[in-house]
C-alpha positions in Angstrom: 200.7 192.8 -53.5 204.3 194.1 -54.0 206.0 193.4 -57.2 207.5 190.0 -58.2 211.1 190.2 -58.1 213.8 187.7 -59.5 215.2 185.1 -57.1 218.9 186.1 -57.9 219.5 189.6 -56.5 222.7 191.9 -55.5 223.7 191.6 -51.9 225.4 193.9 -49.5 227.0 193.8 -46.1 225.2 195.4 -43.1 225.5 195.8 -39.3 222.6 194.1 -37.5 222.0 192.2 -34.3 221.6 188.6 -33.4 221.0 186.7 -30.1 224.1 186.9 -27.7 223.8 183.4 -26.5 222.6 180.2 -27.8 219.9 178.7 -25.4 216.3 178.6 -25.4 214.7 177.8 -22.1 211.2 176.1 -22.0 208.4 178.5 -22.3 204.8 178.2 -22.7 201.3 179.8 -24.0 197.9 179.7 -23.0 197.3 176.2 -24.4 200.8 175.0 -25.5 204.2 174.3 -24.1 207.7 174.5 -26.1 211.1 173.0 -25.0 214.0 171.4 -27.1 213.6 167.8 -28.0 215.5 164.9 -26.2 215.8 161.3 -27.2 212.8 160.2 -25.6 210.8 162.2 -28.0 211.9 160.4 -30.9 208.9 157.9 -31.2 206.3 160.8 -31.0 208.2 162.9 -33.4 208.6 160.1 -35.8 204.8 160.2 -36.4 205.1 163.8 -37.4 208.0 162.8 -40.0 205.8 160.2 -41.3 202.8 162.6 -42.2 202.8 163.5 -46.1 200.6 166.4 -45.5 202.8 168.1 -42.9 206.3 167.3 -44.2 205.0 168.6 -47.7 204.1 172.0 -45.9 207.9 172.0 -44.8 209.2 171.5 -48.1 210.0 167.8 -47.7 208.5 164.5 -48.1 207.5 162.2 -45.5 210.2 160.2 -43.8 209.1 156.4 -43.5 212.2 154.6 -42.9 213.9 155.0 -39.4 217.4 155.7 -40.5 216.1 158.8 -42.3 213.9 160.0 -39.6 216.6 159.4 -36.9 219.0 161.3 -38.9 216.4 164.3 -39.3 215.7 164.2 -35.6 219.4 164.4 -34.8 219.7 167.6 -36.7 216.9 169.0 -34.9 218.4 168.3 -31.7 221.7 170.1 -32.7 219.9 173.3 -33.3 219.2 175.5 -30.5 216.6 177.6 -32.4 214.0 174.7 -32.7 211.7 173.4 -30.1 208.9 170.8 -30.0 205.4 172.0 -29.7 203.3 170.2 -27.0 199.7 170.4 -25.6 199.3 171.8 -22.3 197.0 169.5 -20.2 194.4 171.1 -17.8 196.9 170.9 -15.0 199.4 172.7 -16.8 201.7 169.6 -17.5 203.2 168.5 -20.8 200.7 166.7 -23.0 201.2 165.3 -26.6 204.0 166.3 -29.0 201.9 168.0 -32.1 204.6 169.7 -34.0 207.9 171.6 -34.3 209.1 175.1 -35.0 211.8 177.8 -34.5 214.0 179.7 -36.9 216.5 178.7 -39.4 218.9 180.8 -41.4 220.1 180.4 -44.9 223.0 182.1 -46.7 222.5 185.6 -47.5 219.1 185.8 -45.8 217.6 186.7 -42.5 216.4 184.3 -39.9 213.2 182.5 -41.1 210.6 181.4 -38.7 208.7 178.0 -39.4 206.5 175.7 -37.9 205.1 172.2 -38.6 201.9 170.7 -36.8 200.3 167.5 -37.4 197.5 167.6 -39.7 194.9 166.9 -37.2 195.8 170.0 -35.3 195.6 172.5 -38.4 192.9 175.1 -38.1 192.7 175.4 -34.4 194.9 178.3 -33.9 197.7 176.4 -32.5 200.3 177.8 -35.3 199.3 181.6 -34.5 199.8 180.9 -30.9 203.1 179.3 -31.4 204.4 182.3 -33.8 203.3 185.0 -31.4 204.8 183.4 -28.2 208.1 182.5 -30.1 208.4 186.0 -31.4 208.2 187.3 -27.8 210.8 184.7 -26.7 213.2 185.4 -29.3 213.1 189.3 -29.1 213.8 189.0 -25.5 217.1 187.3 -25.8 220.1 189.4 -25.2 221.6 190.9 -28.4 225.1 191.4 -29.9 226.1 193.3 -33.0 227.1 191.3 -36.0 227.9 191.9 -39.6 225.9 189.6 -42.3 225.4 189.7 -46.0 221.8 190.0 -47.2 220.0 190.6 -50.6 219.3 194.2 -50.9 215.6 193.7 -51.8 215.1 192.5 -48.3 216.1 195.7 -47.0 214.0 198.9 -46.6 215.0 201.9 -48.6 216.2 204.0 -45.3 218.5 201.2 -44.6 222.1 201.9 -45.1 224.9 199.9 -43.6 222.9 199.5 -40.5 219.7 197.4 -40.7 217.5 196.3 -37.7 217.3 192.7 -37.3 214.2 190.8 -38.6 212.4 187.6 -38.7 211.3 186.5 -42.0 208.8 183.9 -43.5 208.8 182.8 -47.2 205.8 181.0 -47.8 204.4 179.4 -51.0 201.9 181.8 -52.6 199.2 179.1 -52.5 199.6 178.6 -48.9 196.9 181.0 -47.8 196.6 179.5 -44.2 200.1 180.2 -43.2 200.0 183.7 -44.7 197.1 184.4 -42.6 199.1 183.3 -39.6 201.9 185.4 -40.2 200.0 188.4 -41.3 197.9 188.1 -37.8 201.1 187.7 -35.9 202.3 191.1 -37.3 204.7 190.3 -40.4 204.5 192.5 -43.2 204.4 191.3 -46.7 207.4 192.6 -48.8 206.8 190.8 -52.1 206.9 187.6 -54.2 209.7 185.5 -54.8 210.2 182.7 -57.5 212.2 179.8 -56.2 212.7 176.9 -58.6 209.3 177.0 -60.5 207.1 177.8 -57.3 206.1 181.2 -56.3 206.6 182.4 -52.7 205.5 185.4 -50.6 208.1 186.9 -48.6 207.1 188.2 -45.1 209.0 190.1 -42.5 208.8 191.4 -38.8 211.4 193.9 -37.7 212.8 193.7 -34.3 211.1 196.0 -31.8 214.5 196.6 -30.1 216.7 199.7 -30.6 219.9 198.6 -32.5 223.5 199.0 -31.1 225.6 201.8 -32.4 228.7 200.3 -34.4 230.1 202.5 -36.8 227.7 202.9 -40.1 228.6 204.2 -43.6 225.7 206.1 -45.1 224.4 205.6 -48.6 225.6 202.0 -49.1 222.4 200.7 -50.0 221.5 203.4 -52.6 224.8 202.8 -54.2 224.5 199.2 -54.5 220.8 199.2 -55.9 222.1 202.0 -58.4 224.8 199.9 -59.7 222.7 197.0 -60.1 220.0 199.2 -62.2 222.9 200.5 -64.2 223.8 197.0 -65.4 220.2 196.7 -67.1 
C-alpha cells in the first residue's frame, strides 16, 4: 500500500477538463436502470434514508424525521450528477428504487464517485454494475477545459500545469467491500488519508479521453512540491 500522507497538503492550480453541459439522460445496465429522482420517488427514497447501515456507509446517520429527509431529498434533486438506482424488471421496465449514486465535488479535490444501496441489496454485484456504467456515461459527456485547485498529492509526478481529469473515491480503510468494488472497476489506489480520526484509502480513475491544449507552464508541480519539502 502507498504511504500514509497528512490531510493538510499544498495545492496548485491546474488545467483540466469537466463536463461541458449539466444533464444526465436516463441510462441502464444489464440489471439496473438509472435516472434523476422526481417528487414521486420521495416515499421510496425515504426508506433508504431511514436505514442506519446504508446511511452510515455514506458518512451520515439515518434520517427518521420527514423534515430532515425532505431537505436531503431536495438537495439530491438539485444535483444533476446524482441518480436513483432502480432494479430492471424482466420486461425491461423500471422496478424498485434500491439506492442512489453519482459524483460530488469538494473544495480542492477532484470529482468523487459514490453510491449507497439498501442493505438487502449488498453483495449482489449491483454496486460494481453501477460504478462501471456510470463511469462509461460520465466519460462520454462532452468536455470543456477548466482550471481548478487540487492537492498536489493527488497529482502524478508527470503532471505539470496540465492534469488529465479523474474520478476519485475516498473510502474508509476498514470498508473492504467498497474497495473491492472500485478496484474491480478500474480505480488505482493512491494512498491513505486521515480525515478526522478515521483512516481512508484514496482511489482514482484517470479519464480515457485526450485532454485539450490550453497554454501550459512546465515544472509547476515539481516547484510546488520542492517548496513544500524545503519548509520541513
